[in-house]
C-alpha positions in Angstrom: -63.1 19.8 -9.6 -61.1 18.4 -12.8 -59.1 15.7 -11.2 -60.1 15.1 -7.6 -63.6 13.2 -7.0 -65.7 14.4 -3.9 -63.8 12.0 -1.6 -60.5 12.8 -2.7 -61.2 16.5 -2.5 -62.3 16.0 1.3 -59.1 14.1 2.1 -57.0 16.7 0.6 -58.7 19.4 2.5 -58.1 17.4 5.8 -54.5 16.4 5.1 -53.8 20.3 4.4 -55.7 21.2 7.3 -53.6 18.6 9.4 -50.1 19.6 7.9 -50.7 23.3 7.9 -53.2 24.1 10.5 -55.9 26.5 9.3 -55.6 25.9 5.6 -58.7 24.2 5.4 -60.6 27.4 5.2 -59.2 28.7 1.9 -60.1 25.4 0.3 -56.7 24.0 -0.7 -58.2 21.1 -2.7 -59.1 23.6 -5.2 -55.6 24.7 -5.7 -54.2 21.0 -5.6 -56.8 19.8 -8.1 -55.8 22.8 -10.3 -52.1 21.8 -10.1 -53.0 17.8 -10.6 -55.1 18.9 -13.9 -51.8 20.4 -15.3 -49.2 17.8 -14.4 -47.8 15.4 -16.5 -49.7 11.9 -16.4 -47.0 10.0 -14.3 -46.6 13.0 -11.7 -50.3 13.2 -11.5 -50.6 9.4 -10.6 -47.9 9.6 -8.2 -49.4 12.5 -6.3 -52.7 10.8 -6.3 -50.7 7.9 -4.8 -49.2 9.9 -2.0 -52.5 11.5 -1.1 -53.9 7.9 -0.9 -51.2 6.7 1.1 -51.7 9.3 3.7 -55.3 8.7 4.0 -54.6 5.2 4.8 -52.0 5.5 8.0 -51.5 7.9 10.9 -49.4 10.9 9.5 -47.0 10.7 12.4 -45.9 7.2 10.9 -45.6 8.5 7.6 -43.6 11.5 8.5 -40.2 11.9 6.2 -41.6 9.6 3.4 -41.5 10.8 -0.1 -45.5 10.8 0.0 -45.6 12.9 3.2 -43.2 15.3 1.8 -44.8 15.9 -1.4 -48.3 16.4 0.2 -46.7 18.7 2.8 -45.1 20.8 -0.1 -48.6 21.1 -1.7 -50.2 22.1 1.4 -47.7 24.8 2.4 -47.8 25.9 -1.4 -51.8 26.1 -1.5 -51.8 28.0 1.6 -48.7 30.3 1.8 -49.2 31.6 -1.9 -52.1 33.2 -0.3 -54.7 31.4 -2.4 -58.4 31.8 -1.2 -60.6 29.5 -3.6 -63.6 31.4 -4.9 -66.3 31.0 -2.2 -64.1 30.0 0.4 -64.3 31.7 3.9 -60.6 32.6 4.1 -58.7 34.8 5.2 -55.6 33.8 3.5 -52.3 33.1 5.0 -50.8 36.5 4.4 -53.5 38.3 6.6 -53.2 35.6 9.2 -49.3 35.9 9.4 -49.3 39.9 9.1 -47.4 39.8 5.6 -48.5 43.4 4.8 -45.8 45.2 3.1 -47.1 47.8 0.5 -46.4 46.2 -2.6 -48.0 43.0 -1.5 -51.0 44.9 -0.2 -51.4 46.2 -3.8 -51.4 42.7 -5.3 -54.6 41.6 -7.5 -53.9 37.8 -7.1 -54.8 36.1 -10.2 -55.2 32.4 -10.2 -56.5 32.1 -13.9 -53.1 30.5 -15.1 -54.4 27.5 -13.0 -57.8 27.6 -14.4 -59.3 29.1 -11.4 -61.4 32.4 -11.6 -63.0 34.2 -8.9 
């Protein structure tokens, strides 16, 4: 992890799994942490504040707030981009939803642009 501490990483995984059920198995906190590490400082701070805000109250009370929408977008991106962190049990979203067109099946997913190698 580059930005998230152990507690924050657990919160991100829990939030992602609540917002996108099943996504916890791909370790979305690794993806979110990599994005945070590459964000401008102001955006990183705002995202960390959004994560902290969602940790503090029931999600249904925060639905449709900017913080909820930001974290929801990150959760969706982390899962539906078919990201699976190195060592995570998976499978990724594409397998779950049956997204198997011939070109997608041949893709060699490379997350090195985020500093994630597998």
